[in-house]
C-alpha positions as CSV (number, residue, x, y, z in Angstrom):
1,M,-49.7,10.6,-19.2
2,P,-52.3,8.2,-18.5
3,L,-55.4,8.5,-20.4
4,D,-58.6,9.7,-18.3
5,R,-61.7,11.6,-19.1
6,R,-60.0,15.0,-18.0
7,R,-57.2,14.6,-20.3
8,I,-59.7,13.4,-23.1
9,T,-61.8,16.5,-22.4
10,Q,-59.0,18.9,-22.6
11,A,-57.7,17.7,-25.8
12,A,-61.3,17.6,-27.3
13,L,-61.7,21.4,-26.1
14,E,-58.3,22.2,-28.0
15,L,-59.6,20.3,-31.0
16,L,-62.9,22.2,-30.8
17,D,-61.0,25.6,-30.7
18,E,-58.9,24.7,-33.9
19,A,-61.1,22.8,-36.1
20,G,-64.8,23.8,-34.9
21,L,-67.6,21.6,-33.8
22,A,-68.4,20.3,-37.5
23,E,-64.8,18.7,-37.8
24,L,-64.5,17.4,-34.2
25,S,-64.6,13.4,-34.3
26,T,-63.6,10.9,-32.0
27,R,-61.1,9.5,-34.9
28,R,-59.4,12.9,-34.9
29,L,-59.5,12.9,-31.1
30,A,-57.9,9.6,-30.8
31,A,-55.1,10.7,-33.2
32,R,-54.5,13.7,-31.4
33,L,-54.1,11.7,-28.1
34,G,-51.9,9.3,-29.8
35,V,-54.2,6.2,-29.0
36,S,-56.4,4.0,-31.1
37,S,-60.1,4.6,-31.2
38,P,-61.1,1.6,-29.4
39,T,-58.8,2.8,-26.5
40,L,-60.5,6.2,-26.4
41,Y,-64.0,4.3,-26.3
42,W,-62.8,2.6,-22.9
43,H,-63.1,6.1,-21.3
44,V,-65.7,7.6,-23.6
45,K,-68.6,5.5,-24.8
46,D,-69.5,7.6,-28.0
47,K,-69.4,10.9,-29.7
48,A,-72.5,11.9,-27.9
49,Q,-71.1,11.4,-24.4
50,L,-67.9,13.2,-25.6
51,L,-70.0,16.4,-26.6
52,D,-71.6,16.3,-23.2
53,L,-68.4,16.0,-21.5
54,L,-67.2,19.0,-23.6
55,A,-70.5,21.1,-22.8
56,E,-69.9,20.5,-19.0
57,A,-66.3,21.3,-19.2
58,I,-67.4,24.7,-20.9
59,C,-69.8,25.4,-18.1
60,E,-67.4,24.3,-15.4
61,D,-66.8,28.0,-14.0
62,T,-69.4,29.0,-11.4
63,F,-71.1,32.5,-11.6
64,D,-69.7,34.8,-9.1
65,I,-72.9,36.9,-8.4
66,D,-72.8,39.7,-6.1
67,E,-75.8,38.9,-4.1
68,T,-75.9,42.4,-2.4
69,A,-77.0,43.7,-5.8
70,D,-80.6,43.9,-6.9
71,W,-82.4,41.0,-9.2
72,R,-81.5,43.3,-12.3
73,G,-78.0,43.6,-11.4
74,Q,-77.5,40.1,-10.6
75,L,-79.2,38.8,-13.8
76,E,-76.8,41.2,-15.8
77,Q,-73.9,39.7,-14.0
78,G,-74.9,36.3,-14.8
79,L,-75.7,37.1,-18.5
80,H,-72.2,38.7,-18.9
81,Q,-70.4,35.8,-17.2
82,F,-72.2,33.1,-19.2
83,R,-71.5,34.8,-22.4
84,A,-67.9,35.1,-21.3
85,L,-67.8,31.3,-20.8
86,L,-69.1,30.7,-24.5
87,L,-66.8,33.2,-26.0
88,K,-63.6,31.0,-24.6
89,H,-64.3,28.2,-26.9
90,R,-65.2,28.1,-30.8
91,D,-68.7,27.0,-31.5
92,A,-69.5,26.8,-27.8
93,A,-72.9,28.3,-28.2
94,T,-74.0,25.9,-31.0
95,L,-72.7,22.8,-28.8
96,L,-74.8,23.9,-25.8
97,R,-77.8,24.6,-28.1
98,E,-77.4,20.9,-29.1
99,R,-76.8,19.2,-25.8
100,L,-79.3,18.8,-22.8
101,P,-77.8,20.6,-19.6
102,G,-75.6,18.6,-17.1
103,P,-74.8,19.3,-13.6
104,N,-72.5,22.4,-14.5
105,R,-75.0,24.4,-16.8
106,L,-78.0,23.2,-14.4
107,A,-76.2,25.0,-11.7
108,H,-76.2,28.3,-13.7
109,I,-79.9,27.8,-14.7
110,E,-80.6,27.4,-10.8
111,T,-78.9,30.5,-10.0
112,T,-81.0,32.4,-12.8
113,C,-84.4,30.8,-11.6
114,R,-83.3,31.7,-8.0
115,I,-82.7,35.3,-8.8
116,L,-85.9,35.4,-10.8
117,L,-88.4,33.9,-8.0
118,D,-86.8,35.9,-5.3
119,A,-87.5,38.9,-7.3
120,G,-91.1,38.0,-7.5
121,F,-91.6,36.6,-10.7
122,T,-94.3,33.6,-11.0
123,P,-93.0,30.1,-11.5
124,E,-94.4,30.1,-15.1
125,D,-92.7,33.6,-16.0
126,T,-89.5,32.3,-14.6
127,A,-89.2,29.3,-16.7
128,G,-90.0,31.3,-19.7
129,I,-87.6,34.1,-18.7
130,A,-84.8,31.7,-18.0
131,R,-85.1,30.2,-21.5
132,L,-85.4,33.5,-23.0
133,L,-82.3,34.7,-21.4
134,T,-80.3,31.5,-22.5
135,A,-81.5,32.0,-25.9
136,H,-80.3,35.8,-25.9
137,V,-76.7,34.6,-24.7
138,L,-76.4,31.7,-27.0
139,A,-77.3,33.8,-30.0
140,S,-75.2,36.5,-29.1
141,A,-72.2,34.3,-28.7
142,E,-72.6,32.5,-32.0
143,T,-70.4,33.4,-34.9
144,P,-72.5,35.6,-37.3
145,A,-73.0,34.7,-40.8
146,R,-70.9,36.6,-43.2
147,T,-72.8,39.0,-45.6
148,D,-72.8,38.0,-49.2
149,P,-71.6,40.7,-51.5
150,E,-74.7,39.8,-53.4
151,F,-76.7,40.9,-50.6
152,R,-76.5,44.7,-51.4
153,N,-78.2,43.8,-54.6
154,R,-81.2,42.3,-52.8
155,L,-81.8,45.5,-50.8
156,A,-82.9,47.5,-53.9
157,G,-86.7,47.0,-53.2
158,F,-86.3,47.6,-49.4
159,P,-85.3,51.2,-48.9
160,T,-85.7,51.3,-45.1
161,V,-83.3,48.3,-44.7
162,A,-81.0,49.6,-47.3
163,A,-80.7,53.1,-45.5
164,L,-79.9,51.3,-42.3
165,G,-77.4,48.9,-43.9
166,P,-74.4,51.1,-42.5
167,A,-75.9,51.0,-39.0
168,F,-76.5,47.3,-39.3
169,A,-72.7,46.9,-40.4
170,R,-71.4,49.2,-37.6
171,T,-72.9,47.2,-34.7
172,T,-70.6,44.9,-33.0
173,A,-71.7,41.6,-31.4
174,D,-70.6,43.0,-28.1
175,E,-73.0,46.2,-28.7
176,L,-76.0,44.0,-29.8
177,F,-75.6,41.8,-26.7
178,A,-75.6,44.7,-24.3
179,L,-78.4,46.3,-26.3
180,G,-80.5,43.0,-26.1
181,T,-79.7,42.7,-22.3
182,E,-80.9,46.3,-21.4
183,V,-84.1,45.7,-23.6
184,I,-85.0,42.4,-21.9
185,L,-84.1,43.7,-18.5
186,D,-86.2,46.9,-19.1
187,G,-89.3,44.8,-20.2
188,L,-88.7,42.4,-17.2
189,A,-88.7,45.5,-14.9
190,A,-91.8,46.7,-16.6
191,R,-93.5,43.3,-16.3
192,R,-92.6,43.1,-12.5
193,K,-94.5,46.3,-11.6
């Protein structure tokens, strides 16, 4: 198969899923493609450009928003679809946090901003809310840090946190995302009044 950006990006996505963002390198990618690094650089000038291509590929799917739904329903659909895109690939949230938005991601931001402006939010609120929603989804899709067994010993002086320990442990990432989305949308509804 001839080497082109599409093939390079697909191989890089596979490598990202297998090894993670920290282990993704142009050298490993070239080896995976069976080419030399200089050959790879004919198509991708450096790792930064490769990461931008990956971010764009992750955001390639467009949102399918039911425009007959109210603003809240439309935002909720968009948030769930954005999170689903991120959960398809290892370290996708970390990658998007580090890269400037390209055309595919800007199309998602455009949809969110349009919904907010159409709902009557001010331009200033819309800009802030769009960033808040993005941060919520990115945080919900990142791999949580593992709790160190030593951590329980640190809770001795914090009885409220210690008592809530089992509740913290039972809450799944999906439940936390749903709760955060509900709280944010409830707050936006109250602000809109």
